[in-house]
VOMI-505754 format. One record per residue (C-alpha): x negated, y negated, z negated. Coordinates in steps of 0.25 Angstrom, whole numbers, plus 5000, padded with zeros to 4 digits. Each point is the difference from the previous one (the first is absolute). Last residue first. Layout:
// residues N
[site [X; Y; Z]]
...
//
This chain:
// residues 669
[site [5096; 5152; 5008]]
[site [4987; 4992; 4998]]
[site [4999; 4990; 5011]]
[site [5002; 4987; 4991]]
[site [4991; 5006; 4988]]
[site [4989; 5003; 5011]]
[site [5001; 4985; 5005]]
[site [4999; 4993; 4987]]
[site [4989; 5009; 4995]]
[site [4992; 4997; 5013]]
[site [5002; 4985; 4999]]
[site [4994; 5000; 4986]]
[site [5008; 4996; 4987]]
[site [4995; 4999; 4986]]
[site [5012; 5000; 4991]]
[site [5003; 5014; 5003]]
[site [5014; 5003; 5008]]
[site [5013; 5005; 4993]]
[site [5009; 5008; 5008]]
[site [5014; 4997; 5001]]
[site [5010; 5011; 5002]]
[site [5005; 5004; 5013]]
[site [5011; 4998; 5011]]
[site [4989; 4993; 5008]]
[site [4987; 4998; 4994]]
[site [5000; 4990; 4988]]
[site [4986; 4995; 4998]]
[site [4997; 4992; 4987]]
[site [4989; 4991; 4997]]
[site [4998; 4994; 4986]]
[site [4990; 4989; 4998]]
[site [5004; 4993; 4991]]
[site [5003; 5002; 4985]]
[site [5009; 5007; 4989]]
[site [5001; 5013; 5008]]
[site [5008; 5013; 4997]]
[site [5007; 5000; 5014]]
[site [5013; 4996; 4993]]
[site [4992; 4988; 4994]]
[site [4994; 4995; 5012]]
[site [5015; 5000; 5006]]
[site [5005; 4993; 4988]]
[site [4990; 4989; 5001]]
[site [5002; 4998; 5014]]
[site [5015; 4998; 4998]]
[site [4997; 4991; 4988]]
[site [4990; 4991; 5009]]
[site [4989; 4993; 4992]]
[site [4993; 4990; 5010]]
[site [4988; 5006; 5007]]
[site [5008; 5013; 5000]]
[site [5002; 5000; 5016]]
[site [5008; 5013; 5004]]
[site [4995; 5004; 5015]]
[site [5009; 5009; 5009]]
[site [4994; 5006; 5011]]
[site [5011; 5008; 5008]]
[site [4993; 5012; 5006]]
[site [5005; 5004; 5015]]
[site [4989; 5010; 5001]]
[site [4992; 4993; 5012]]
[site [5003; 4987; 4994]]
[site [4994; 5003; 4987]]
[site [4988; 5009; 5007]]
[site [4997; 4987; 5008]]
[site [4999; 4992; 4988]]
[site [4991; 5010; 4993]]
[site [4991; 4999; 5011]]
[site [5000; 4986; 5001]]
[site [4995; 4999; 4987]]
[site [5008; 4989; 4992]]
[site [5004; 5010; 4989]]
[site [4986; 5006; 4998]]
[site [4988; 4991; 4998]]
[site [5007; 4986; 5000]]
[site [5012; 5004; 4993]]
[site [4994; 5011; 4990]]
[site [4990; 4989; 4996]]
[site [5011; 4990; 4997]]
[site [5008; 5011; 4991]]
[site [4987; 5002; 4992]]
[site [4998; 4986; 4998]]
[site [5014; 4998; 4994]]
[site [5003; 4985; 4998]]
[site [5007; 4999; 5013]]
[site [5009; 5012; 4996]]
[site [5004; 5014; 5005]]
[site [5010; 5010; 5001]]
[site [4999; 5007; 5013]]
[site [5011; 5008; 5004]]
[site [4998; 5010; 5014]]
[site [5014; 5004; 5004]]
[site [5005; 5011; 5010]]
[site [5014; 4999; 5005]]
[site [5010; 5011; 4996]]
[site [5013; 4991; 5001]]
[site [5001; 5001; 4985]]
[site [4985; 4997; 4997]]
[site [5002; 4987; 5009]]
[site [5013; 4995; 4991]]
[site [4993; 5004; 4986]]
[site [4987; 4992; 5004]]
[site [5009; 4988; 5005]]
[site [5009; 5001; 4986]]
[site [4986; 5001; 4992]]
[site [4994; 4988; 5006]]
[site [4987; 4998; 5006]]
[site [4998; 4989; 5011]]
[site [4998; 5006; 5014]]
[site [4990; 5004; 5010]]
[site [5004; 5008; 5011]]
[site [4990; 4994; 5010]]
[site [4988; 4992; 4994]]
[site [5003; 4985; 4996]]
[site [4995; 4990; 5010]]
[site [4984; 4994; 4998]]
[site [4997; 5005; 5013]]
[site [5011; 4993; 5008]]
[site [5000; 4987; 4992]]
[site [4984; 5001; 5004]]
[site [5002; 5001; 5014]]
[site [5010; 4988; 5002]]
[site [4990; 4992; 4992]]
[site [4988; 5002; 5009]]
[site [5009; 4998; 5012]]
[site [5003; 4986; 4995]]
[site [4986; 4997; 4998]]
[site [4995; 5005; 5013]]
[site [5012; 4993; 5006]]
[site [4995; 4987; 4995]]
[site [4986; 5003; 5006]]
[site [5006; 5002; 5014]]
[site [4998; 4985; 5005]]
[site [4987; 5000; 4998]]
[site [4999; 5011; 5009]]
[site [5004; 4990; 5011]]
[site [4986; 4994; 5000]]
[site [4995; 5008; 5012]]
[site [5013; 4997; 5008]]
[site [4998; 4985; 4999]]
[site [4986; 5001; 5004]]
[site [5004; 5009; 5011]]
[site [5011; 4991; 5005]]
[site [4991; 4988; 5000]]
[site [4990; 5009; 5008]]
[site [5011; 5004; 5011]]
[site [5005; 4985; 4999]]
[site [4986; 4995; 5005]]
[site [4997; 5011; 5010]]
[site [5009; 4992; 5010]]
[site [4992; 4988; 5000]]
[site [4987; 5007; 5005]]
[site [4989; 5002; 4991]]
[site [4998; 5015; 5004]]
[site [5012; 5009; 5003]]
[site [4993; 5012; 4996]]
[site [4997; 4994; 4987]]
[site [5015; 4997; 4997]]
[site [5003; 5015; 5003]]
[site [4990; 5004; 4991]]
[site [5005; 4991; 4990]]
[site [5015; 5006; 5002]]
[site [4994; 5014; 4998]]
[site [4994; 4995; 4986]]
[site [5013; 4995; 4996]]
[site [5008; 5012; 5002]]
[site [4989; 5008; 4992]]
[site [5002; 4989; 4989]]
[site [5015; 5001; 5001]]
[site [5000; 5015; 5000]]
[site [4991; 5000; 4987]]
[site [5010; 4991; 4993]]
[site [5012; 5009; 5004]]
[site [4990; 5012; 4994]]
[site [5002; 4993; 4985]]
[site [5014; 4997; 5001]]
[site [5003; 5016; 5003]]
[site [4989; 5005; 4990]]
[site [5007; 4991; 4990]]
[site [5014; 5005; 5002]]
[site [4995; 5015; 5002]]
[site [4995; 5001; 4984]]
[site [4998; 4989; 4991]]
[site [4986; 5001; 4994]]
[site [4995; 5013; 5004]]
[site [5004; 4997; 5015]]
[site [4993; 4987; 4999]]
[site [4987; 5007; 4996]]
[site [5002; 5009; 5013]]
[site [5000; 4988; 5008]]
[site [4987; 4996; 4994]]
[site [4993; 5012; 5003]]
[site [5005; 5000; 5015]]
[site [4994; 4985; 5000]]
[site [4988; 5005; 4995]]
[site [4998; 5011; 5012]]
[site [5002; 4989; 5008]]
[site [4988; 4991; 4995]]
[site [4992; 5013; 5001]]
[site [5005; 5000; 5015]]
[site [4995; 4986; 5002]]
[site [4985; 5004; 4999]]
[site [5000; 5007; 5013]]
[site [5004; 4987; 5007]]
[site [4987; 4993; 4994]]
[site [4992; 5013; 5003]]
[site [5004; 5000; 5014]]
[site [4998; 4985; 5002]]
[site [4985; 5000; 4995]]
[site [4997; 5013; 5008]]
[site [5003; 4991; 5013]]
[site [4987; 4993; 4998]]
[site [4991; 4992; 4990]]
[site [4985; 5006; 4999]]
[site [4998; 5009; 4988]]
[site [4992; 4993; 4988]]
[site [4986; 5005; 4997]]
[site [4992; 4991; 5008]]
[site [5009; 4988; 4995]]
[site [4993; 5002; 4986]]
[site [4987; 4995; 5005]]
[site [4995; 5000; 4985]]
[site [5011; 5005; 4990]]
[site [5004; 4989; 4990]]
[site [5011; 4996; 5009]]
[site [5005; 5015; 4999]]
[site [5002; 4998; 4984]]
[site [5008; 4987; 5002]]
[site [5010; 5006; 5009]]
[site [5001; 5013; 4991]]
[site [5002; 4991; 4987]]
[site [5010; 4989; 5004]]
[site [5012; 5009; 4996]]
[site [4993; 5004; 4986]]
[site [4997; 4985; 4998]]
[site [5014; 4997; 5001]]
[site [5004; 5009; 4991]]
[site [4990; 4996; 4989]]
[site [5005; 4986; 5004]]
[site [5015; 5004; 4996]]
[site [4996; 5008; 4987]]
[site [4991; 4988; 4996]]
[site [5011; 4990; 5002]]
[site [5009; 5009; 4990]]
[site [4988; 5001; 4990]]
[site [4999; 4985; 5000]]
[site [5015; 4999; 4998]]
[site [5002; 5010; 4989]]
[site [5004; 5013; 5005]]
[site [5013; 5009; 5001]]
[site [5006; 4993; 5012]]
[site [4986; 5000; 5006]]
[site [5000; 5015; 5001]]
[site [5014; 5001; 5004]]
[site [4997; 4990; 5012]]
[site [4988; 5009; 5004]]
[site [5008; 5012; 5001]]
[site [5012; 4993; 5007]]
[site [4989; 4996; 5009]]
[site [4995; 5014; 5002]]
[site [5015; 5005; 5003]]
[site [5003; 4989; 5008]]
[site [4988; 5001; 5011]]
[site [5005; 4996; 5013]]
[site [5006; 4987; 4997]]
[site [4987; 4995; 4993]]
[site [4990; 5006; 5009]]
[site [5003; 4990; 5011]]
[site [4999; 4989; 4990]]
[site [4988; 5004; 4994]]
[site [4993; 5003; 5014]]
[site [5004; 4985; 5005]]
[site [4992; 4994; 4987]]
[site [4987; 5008; 5004]]
[site [5003; 4996; 5015]]
[site [5000; 4986; 4995]]
[site [4986; 5000; 4994]]
[site [4995; 5007; 5011]]
[site [5005; 4991; 5010]]
[site [4994; 4987; 4991]]
[site [4987; 5008; 5000]]
[site [4998; 5001; 5015]]
[site [5011; 4996; 5009]]
[site [5014; 4995; 4999]]
[site [5009; 4998; 5011]]
[site [5003; 5015; 5003]]
[site [5001; 5002; 4985]]
[site [5013; 4992; 5001]]
[site [5007; 5007; 5011]]
[site [4995; 5013; 4994]]
[site [5007; 4996; 4988]]
[site [5013; 4996; 5006]]
[site [5001; 5014; 5007]]
[site [4998; 5007; 4987]]
[site [5009; 4992; 4991]]
[site [5011; 5000; 5011]]
[site [5000; 5015; 4999]]
[site [4999; 5005; 5014]]
[site [5011; 5007; 5010]]
[site [5001; 5013; 5005]]
[site [4985; 5003; 5000]]
[site [5000; 5012; 4993]]
[site [4995; 4994; 4988]]
[site [5011; 4989; 5000]]
[site [5010; 5011; 5000]]
[site [4993; 5006; 4987]]
[site [5000; 4986; 4994]]
[site [5015; 4999; 5003]]
[site [5002; 5013; 4994]]
[site [4992; 4996; 4987]]
[site [5008; 4988; 4999]]
[site [5013; 5008; 5001]]
[site [4997; 5010; 4989]]
[site [4993; 4989; 4991]]
[site [5014; 4993; 5000]]
[site [5008; 5013; 4998]]
[site [4992; 5004; 4989]]
[site [5001; 4986; 4994]]
[site [5016; 4999; 5001]]
[site [5001; 5014; 4996]]
[site [4994; 4995; 4986]]
[site [4993; 5012; 4992]]
[site [4988; 4997; 5009]]
[site [4998; 4987; 4993]]
[site [4998; 5006; 4986]]
[site [4986; 4994; 4998]]
[site [5005; 4986; 5001]]
[site [5008; 5001; 4987]]
[site [4997; 4986; 4997]]
[site [4993; 4991; 5011]]
[site [5010; 4990; 5000]]
[site [4998; 4995; 4986]]
[site [4994; 4987; 5003]]
[site [4987; 5002; 4994]]
[site [4998; 5014; 5009]]
[site [5004; 4992; 5013]]
[site [4989; 4990; 4997]]
[site [4990; 5012; 4997]]
[site [5004; 5006; 5013]]
[site [4999; 4988; 5008]]
[site [4985; 4998; 4994]]
[site [4996; 5014; 5004]]
[site [5006; 4999; 5013]]
[site [4990; 4988; 5002]]
[site [4988; 5006; 4995]]
[site [5004; 5013; 5010]]
[site [4999; 4989; 5011]]
[site [4987; 4994; 4995]]
[site [4993; 5013; 4998]]
[site [5002; 5004; 5015]]
[site [4996; 4987; 5005]]
[site [4988; 5001; 4991]]
[site [4997; 5014; 5006]]
[site [5002; 4996; 5013]]
[site [4990; 4988; 4998]]
[site [4990; 5010; 4993]]
[site [5001; 5011; 5011]]
[site [4996; 4989; 5012]]
[site [4989; 4995; 4991]]
[site [4995; 5014; 5000]]
[site [5000; 5002; 5015]]
[site [4996; 4987; 5003]]
[site [4986; 5003; 4992]]
[site [5000; 5014; 5008]]
[site [4999; 4992; 5013]]
[site [5006; 5004; 5013]]
[site [5015; 4998; 4998]]
[site [5010; 5004; 5011]]
[site [5002; 5014; 4996]]
[site [5003; 4995; 4986]]
[site [5011; 4993; 5006]]
[site [5006; 5012; 5006]]
[site [5000; 5006; 4986]]
[site [5006; 4988; 4994]]
[site [5012; 5000; 5010]]
[site [5002; 5016; 4998]]
[site [5001; 4996; 4985]]
[site [5011; 4991; 5003]]
[site [5007; 5010; 5008]]
[site [4999; 5011; 4989]]
[site [5006; 4992; 4988]]
[site [5014; 5005; 5005]]
[site [4997; 5013; 5001]]
[site [4995; 5003; 4984]]
[site [4987; 5006; 4999]]
[site [4992; 4987; 4996]]
[site [5011; 4998; 4988]]
[site [4994; 5013; 4994]]
[site [4987; 4992; 4997]]
[site [5009; 4991; 4993]]
[site [5007; 5010; 4992]]
[site [4986; 5003; 4995]]
[site [4996; 4987; 4996]]
[site [5014; 4999; 4992]]
[site [4997; 5014; 4993]]
[site [4986; 4994; 4995]]
[site [5006; 4987; 4995]]
[site [5011; 5007; 4992]]
[site [4989; 5009; 4994]]
[site [4993; 4988; 4996]]
[site [5012; 4994; 4994]]
[site [5003; 5011; 4991]]
[site [4987; 4999; 4992]]
[site [5002; 4989; 4993]]
[site [5015; 5003; 4996]]
[site [5009; 4993; 5008]]
[site [5006; 4987; 4996]]
[site [5014; 4997; 4999]]
[site [5011; 4998; 5011]]
[site [5004; 4986; 5003]]
[site [5015; 4997; 4997]]
[site [4998; 5004; 4986]]
[site [5010; 5005; 4990]]
[site [4996; 5001; 4985]]
[site [5001; 5014; 4994]]
[site [5007; 5002; 4986]]
[site [4992; 5011; 4993]]
[site [5002; 5011; 4989]]
[site [4987; 5008; 4999]]
[site [4999; 5015; 4997]]
[site [4987; 5007; 4997]]
[site [4996; 5015; 5002]]
[site [4987; 5006; 4997]]
[site [4995; 5009; 5012]]
[site [4986; 5000; 4996]]
[site [4997; 4991; 5012]]
[site [5011; 4991; 4997]]
[site [5016; 5000; 5002]]
[site [5008; 4988; 5004]]
[site [5016; 4999; 4998]]
[site [5004; 4987; 5005]]
[site [5014; 4997; 4995]]
[site [5011; 4991; 5006]]
[site [5004; 4985; 5005]]
[site [4999; 4993; 5013]]
[site [5002; 4986; 5001]]
[site [5008; 4994; 5011]]
[site [4994; 4995; 5012]]
[site [5004; 5011; 5009]]
[site [5011; 5008; 4994]]
[site [4998; 5016; 5001]]
[site [5014; 5005; 5000]]
[site [4999; 5004; 5014]]
[site [4987; 5009; 4998]]
[site [4986; 4997; 4998]]
[site [4988; 5011; 5002]]
[site [4991; 4997; 4988]]
[site [4984; 4997; 5004]]
[site [4992; 5000; 4985]]
[site [4989; 4992; 4999]]
[site [4988; 4998; 4990]]
[site [4991; 4989; 4995]]
[site [4989; 4998; 4990]]
[site [4990; 5007; 5009]]
[site [5008; 5008; 5011]]
[site [5010; 5010; 4999]]
[site [5010; 5003; 5012]]
[site [5013; 5009; 4997]]
[site [5010; 5005; 5011]]
[site [5013; 5001; 4994]]
[site [5006; 5013; 5007]]
[site [5016; 4998; 5002]]
[site [5009; 5007; 4989]]
[site [5005; 4986; 4994]]
[site [5003; 4993; 5013]]
[site [5000; 4986; 4995]]
[site [5010; 4991; 4996]]
[site [5012; 5009; 4998]]
[site [4999; 5004; 4984]]
[site [4997; 4989; 4992]]
[site [4988; 5000; 4989]]
[site [4990; 5005; 5010]]
[site [4990; 5011; 4996]]
[site [4987; 4997; 5007]]
[site [4989; 5010; 5001]]
[site [4985; 5001; 4998]]
[site [4989; 5011; 5000]]
[site [4984; 4999; 4997]]
[site [5002; 4986; 4993]]
[site [4989; 4998; 4989]]
[site [4989; 5007; 5009]]
[site [5003; 4993; 5012]]
[site [5000; 4987; 4994]]
[site [5009; 4990; 4994]]
[site [4994; 4995; 4986]]
[site [5003; 4985; 5002]]
[site [5012; 4997; 5009]]
[site [5007; 5000; 5013]]
[site [5012; 5009; 5004]]
[site [5005; 4999; 5014]]
[site [5014; 5006; 5005]]
[site [5001; 5000; 5015]]
[site [5015; 5002; 5002]]
[site [5001; 4993; 5015]]
[site [5006; 4986; 4993]]
[site [4987; 5000; 4991]]
[site [4999; 5003; 4985]]
[site [4993; 4994; 4989]]
[site [4993; 5005; 4988]]
[site [4991; 4993; 4990]]
[site [4995; 5010; 4990]]
[site [5002; 5002; 4984]]
[site [5013; 5007; 5003]]
[site [5010; 5001; 4989]]
[site [5000; 5013; 4993]]
[site [5009; 5011; 5003]]
[site [5006; 5007; 4987]]
[site [4995; 5013; 4997]]
[site [4992; 4996; 4988]]
[site [5014; 4993; 4996]]
[site [5006; 5013; 5000]]
[site [4990; 5007; 4992]]
[site [5001; 4990; 4990]]
[site [5016; 5002; 5001]]
[site [4998; 5014; 4997]]
[site [4991; 4997; 4988]]
[site [5012; 4993; 4993]]
[site [5009; 5013; 5000]]
[site [4997; 5002; 4986]]
[site [5005; 4986; 4997]]
[site [4992; 4988; 4997]]
[site [5004; 4990; 4990]]
[site [5008; 4987; 5003]]
[site [5003; 4993; 4986]]
[site [5016; 5004; 4996]]
[site [5013; 5002; 5006]]
[site [5005; 5014; 5002]]
[site [4999; 5008; 5013]]
[site [5013; 5009; 5007]]
[site [4999; 5008; 5011]]
[site [5009; 5002; 5013]]
[site [4998; 5005; 5013]]
[site [5010; 5001; 5012]]
[site [4995; 5010; 5012]]
[site [5001; 4999; 5015]]
[site [4994; 5010; 5011]]
[site [5000; 5001; 5015]]
[site [4996; 5013; 5006]]
[site [4990; 5000; 5012]]
[site [4996; 5016; 5006]]
[site [4987; 5005; 5003]]
[site [4995; 4992; 4989]]
[site [5007; 4988; 4995]]
[site [5004; 4993; 4988]]
[site [5008; 4987; 5002]]
[site [5002; 4990; 4987]]
[site [5012; 4993; 4994]]
[site [4998; 4994; 4985]]
[site [5009; 4994; 4989]]
[site [4994; 4995; 4988]]
[site [5005; 4998; 4985]]
[site [4992; 4994; 4989]]
[site [5009; 4998; 4988]]
[site [4994; 4991; 4989]]
[site [5001; 5001; 4986]]
[site [5000; 4991; 4989]]
[site [5015; 4996; 5000]]
[site [5009; 4987; 4997]]
[site [4989; 4991; 5005]]
[site [5005; 5003; 5015]]
[site [4992; 4994; 5011]]
[site [4985; 4996; 4998]]
[site [4992; 5001; 5012]]
[site [4991; 5013; 5005]]
[site [4990; 4998; 5010]]
[site [5000; 5012; 5010]]
[site [4989; 5005; 5009]]
[site [5004; 5012; 5010]]
[site [4992; 5013; 5001]]
[site [5000; 5011; 5010]]
[site [4993; 5013; 4994]]
[site [4996; 5011; 5009]]
[site [4997; 5015; 4998]]
[site [4997; 5009; 5012]]
[site [5003; 4993; 5013]]
[site [5002; 4986; 5004]]
[site [5004; 4992; 5013]]
[site [4996; 4994; 5013]]
[site [5006; 5006; 5013]]
[site [4994; 5003; 5015]]
[site [5007; 5005; 5011]]
[site [4995; 5008; 5013]]
[site [4999; 5013; 4991]]
[site [4999; 4998; 4985]]
[site [4990; 4990; 4995]]
[site [5002; 4997; 4984]]
[site [4991; 4989; 4997]]
[site [4999; 4998; 4985]]
[site [5005; 4988; 4992]]
[site [4994; 4990; 4992]]
[site [5007; 4997; 4987]]
[site [5013; 4991; 5001]]
[site [5004; 4991; 4990]]
[site [5015; 5001; 5001]]
[site [5007; 4988; 5001]]
[site [5014; 5002; 4993]]
[site [5000; 4995; 4986]]
[site [5010; 4995; 4990]]
[site [5001; 4993; 4987]]
[site [5008; 5000; 4986]]
[site [4996; 5002; 4986]]
[site [5009; 5004; 4988]]
[site [5009; 5008; 5009]]
[site [4997; 5001; 5015]]
[site [4987; 5002; 5008]]
[site [5002; 5004; 5015]]
[site [4990; 5008; 5009]]
[site [5002; 5001; 5016]]
[site [4992; 5010; 5007]]
[site [5002; 5003; 5016]]
[site [4991; 5010; 5007]]
[site [4996; 4997; 5014]]
[site [5007; 5007; 5011]]
[site [4995; 5011; 5011]]
[site [4995; 4999; 5014]]
[site [4990; 4993; 5008]]
[site [4993; 4994; 4989]]
[site [5006; 5000; 4985]]
[site [4996; 4985; 4997]]
[site [5004; 4998; 4986]]
[site [4993; 5014; 4998]]
[site [5006; 5014; 5001]]
[site [5002; 5014; 4993]]
[site [4994; 5013; 5003]]
[site [5002; 5014; 4998]]
[site [4990; 5012; 5003]]
[site [4997; 5003; 4987]]
[site [5011; 4994; 4989]]
[site [5000; 4985; 4997]]
[site [5000; 4995; 4986]]
[site [5006; 4986; 5000]]
[site [4998; 4991; 4990]]
[site [5009; 4987; 5002]]
[site [4994; 4988; 4993]]
[site [5002; 4991; 4988]]
[site [4989; 4989; 4998]]
[site [5000; 4989; 4988]]
[site [5001; 4985; 5000]]
[site [4999; 4993; 4986]]
[site [5010; 4989; 5000]]
[site [5010; 5007; 4991]]
[site [4993; 5012; 4994]]
[site [5000; 5015; 5003]]
[site [4996; 5013; 4993]]
[site [4996; 5014; 5004]]
[site [4991; 4993; 5012]]
[site [4996; 5005; 5013]]
[site [5013; 5005; 5005]]
[site [5005; 5013; 5007]]
[site [5013; 5003; 5008]]
[site [5001; 5014; 5005]]
[site [5000; 5009; 5012]]
[site [4997; 5013; 5003]]
[site [4998; 5006; 5014]]
[site [5005; 5009; 5012]]
[site [5009; 5011; 4994]]
[site [5006; 4989; 4991]]
[site [4997; 4993; 4986]]
[site [5004; 4987; 4993]]
[site [4993; 4997; 4988]]
[site [5006; 4993; 4987]]
[site [4993; 4988; 4999]]
[site [4986; 4998; 4996]]
[site [4995; 4989; 4989]]
[site [5006; 5007; 4988]]
[site [5003; 4991; 4988]]
[site [5015; 5001; 5000]]
[site [5000; 5015; 5001]]
[site [5004; 5006; 5012]]
//
C-alpha cells in the first residue's frame, strides 16, 4: 500500500472481509485521530458486541503507533448492537458492514523519520450455523502533517451516529429488577417499545420478556434478575426505544439502585387497587373466614333496628381496615429494611412450600373438629365478652387474622403489588383489599330486616364447615406434588412426615378433650402441642434433601467422556458406537442444540439402549487435537457432530439438531 493510504490491505475469508482504516490521511503529534476495524460480513453471518450475550465472544482490537510518532489504543467505541435471539438464548452483535473505532493521540517519538507505522491486531468470532474464530494483523503507513480527512472519514461519521448517546433521563433500579425511567418527553407515543441491553452478561435473564409500562414523563421495565445481579450496585447498559413511527434511539445509562420501588405510572395504581378489591371479595369464600362470618350472621338475627344494622357494618368494616392498615405498614417496614426482596419467588423454596402445606393441613383438621386453631378459639372468647360496636370492631380484626394464614396466594399477590408501589399506593392496595373483605357484610347491613332472609342456625353449619376441610386437603396434595418437582422423593418424605406429626397431634388433642379438665389430660395436651410443633425440626432436612437431589440431577449423563483421538480410536477398534460433539461455550448454535436435542430424555434413552458413548470436545479454549479433528472433516469451526456406528465410518450430522434426527442416525443400519 502507498504511504498515504488510509486503509490497510484487506484480509478476506469465506465469511467476511476485514481491514484497518483511519479517518485521516496524515497525523500530527498531540492531535487525536481515529482508527478502526472495518468488517464486511456476508449475509447470514454476525459478530459480537462487548457483551456477547448468552454465547459468543467480543471483538478485541489493539492499535499501536511506531516510528516518528508513538501511541496505543485498545478501547473500542462500540456502536449500538442488534439483538440476535436464537431459540432459548440471546446474543448482541452486528450484521452486514460495521466499523469498530478506537481513538489514538500520537506522541513524538523518533525524529529521524517522518513516517509513522500503524499496526493492529484483531480477534473476532463470526457465527451463522457454525462459529469460526478469526484473527488478523494489519499495517499501514501514515505521513506526518496537518490532519486531513481521508476517503474513509465518512465511515467514522456513520459509526458515530450509531453510537449510543447518554441518557437525559433519571433512571433507577430496585432489588427485584424494576427499572424506572423519568424525564420530560416520555409518553405512550414517544415510547411504544423498549428493551434493556446490559453491559455485562449474567446480571439479568436476557431472553425473558421485559414488561413495559408507560405514563406521562415516566416508564418502567420489569427485568428478571439472575445470580449476577448485585443488589445495591449500579446497573449499566443500553436502553433501546422505539416510538410510534418505529424510529429507534439507543441511550447508554447508569441506573441508580434504590431500596424502595419507583413510582407506578399514573394509571397503573388504579388497576392494582381494583384487583386488590376483587381479591378481598374472594377472601370471603375462604374456609377460615366462615366461622367469623357465621358469628356475624347470628348477630344480625338478634338485631331489630335497621340503624343498628348499618352501625354494626361500619364498625366491622373499621376493624377490617384497621388490621389491613397494620399489615400494610408492616410490609412497608420490611421493604425498607430489604427483607422483602424476592418475595414473589417464595414458592421456589421447599421450606416455604412445606410450611404452607403443614399450615393448611392443620386448618383442615381444625375444620373437621379434630382441634381448633388458637386464633379462632381465642377470638370467640374475646367476642363473647364484648357486645355492640366494640364487638363488631373486634370481629373485623379477627376476620383478617383468620383469613391471613388460609389465603397465602392472595396475601402474596397483595404483598407483591405493594412491593412495587410507593408507600401511599401500597397502603391503598391493602385498604382496598380490606374493603373487599368487608363489603359483603356491609352490604347486608344496608338491607332492611336482613335477618328474615338468613337461614336459621343449625346442624347445617357444622356440615358446611366440615365439608370445606377437603379443599384444604386437596391443596395439600398439590403442595406435596410441588415438593416432588423441587427435590424428588426426599422432600416428599420429609413433607409427609410433618403431616403425620400434625395428624397425630390432632388425635392426642381429641384424647385430651375426652379426658375433660382432669389432671390426667394435661400431659396429653402438652404432648399434642410438642408434636404439633415438631415439623419445625424437619426444616433443616428439607434444605439438605433439596441439595442432595439437585446434585443427583445435575450429574454427568451416562456414557459421556472427554474427547481424545486415542480414546476415540480405542472405542472404534472395539466396535463401540460413538457420538462426537464438538462444541464451545461461546457457540450459540452449540448451546441451542444441547438444550433442544442432546439433553432430550429420548436421545439419552437411545444412547443408553444402543450403548453409544457420548464424547464431547470442548473448544472454548484452543485445543490442537480438536482443531485437527475439525480440519479432517472439512470444518474450521464448531459445532461439528459425527456419529460412528459400530465397525463403520463416521457420518457427519447437520449443524442444527433435533431429537428425531439423532435417534434416526443411531437406529440406521
